[in-house]
N, C-alpha and C positions, 0 to 999 in steps of 0.2 A: 370228262372230268375236267375242270379248269383248274389251273394252277398258276403260280406265279407270285410276285412280290405283293405286300400289302398295298391297298389303295388302288388297284389296277380295274376293279370292277368284277372281279371272279364270281362273287355271289350274285350281284345284280344280273350278269350275263347268264349265269346258271339258272336263276329263276326264271329269266324271260325265255331261255331255252326250253326248260321243264313245262312252262306254260305252253309254249309252242307245240312241244310234242303232246301233251295231253290233249289239246285241242284237236290233234290229228288222230286221237283215239289210242295213243300209247299210254300204258300203264308207267307212271313215272313217279320217282321218289328222289326229290332234291333234298340233300343234306349238306350240313356245314358243321365244321368241328371249331369254328371260331367262337370264342366265348363272348363276343359282343353282340351276339343274338340279331344278326341282320335281317336273316329269314324272318324273324318275327316283326321286325319293321316292315319289310317289303310287303308280307301277306296279312300284315295288320291283325296278328293273332299272336298269342304267348304260346309259343311253341317249346321253349327251351327245357330240354331233358324230359319230355313228354312222350318220346316215341314218334313214329310216323302220324301226323296229324292231317286229316283230310282237308284239303285247300277248296278243291272243286273236284268234279267228276274226273277220274283218271290221275288226279295230281294229290300227292302228299308231300309234307316238307317235314324235316327234322333237324333240331339242333341237337347235337350229341353233348351231354355232360359228362365229359372224360372223368373228372374228378369223382362223380358219383359212382361210375363204373370201377374205378379204382379201390375206392372205399368197399365197395361189394366184393371185389376180388380179396382185399385184406380179411374181410370178414370170413370168405369162405377157407382162405389158408388157416385162419386161426382155428375155424371149427374142426377142419381136418387133423391138425396137430392135437388139439384137446381130445378128440375122439379117438385117433390112433394111439396115443400114449396114456390116456386117461389122466392128463393133467386137469386141475381145477382151474388153472389159470396159465397163460402162455408165458414161458420164462423170458425174463428180460432180454436176454441174449438173442432170443429167436424174435423178440417183438421188435428189437433194433434192427435186426436183419430185413423183417417185413417192411419196416418203414424205410429203411435206405433203398431196398429194392423197388419200392413205389416211386421213388423220386426219379428212377431211369427213365430217359425218353421212351425207350422200348415199351415200357408199362403202360404209358399213355396211349402209343400207338396201337399195342395189344386190345386195350379198353374199347378205342374207336372202332377197331375192326370188328370186334364181337358184337358191338352195338349195332353196327350195319348188317352184319350177317344175321342177326336175331330178327331183323325186322321181316324177313323172309317174303315169299311172294312176288319179288321183283325180279326181272331178268336184267342182266348186264347187257348193254348194246353195244357189241365191239364197232359197229360202223353205221353211221347214219348217211344215206346218199341222198336225203330230200332236201338238202340245203341250197 
């Protein structure tokens, strides 16, 4: 995992590392939460919001559309409220709460986490000693 301020090359270095690992037989998912779609540029494929996209043998790339996941959460919450209480529509004060809660940073982080977990089949490598 690479982190830091914008413009340092995190996405480029992540993609290069993922490529290097995939060439050595590791099953790799490289993903980005940056809405600028840099992985799409690097791999010359439109991958934004499409889940893990195969790039080459052992390598998948994913650009997570957090906004779409948040909208899906909102829809699930609305459906649960309608089903639970038998309403025809979500009351305005509850809708306002759903909208306000969705603006919180934790909602975006939760959506991103769920999107990564939902990919499945990939192992987290705690340490790589091959460098």
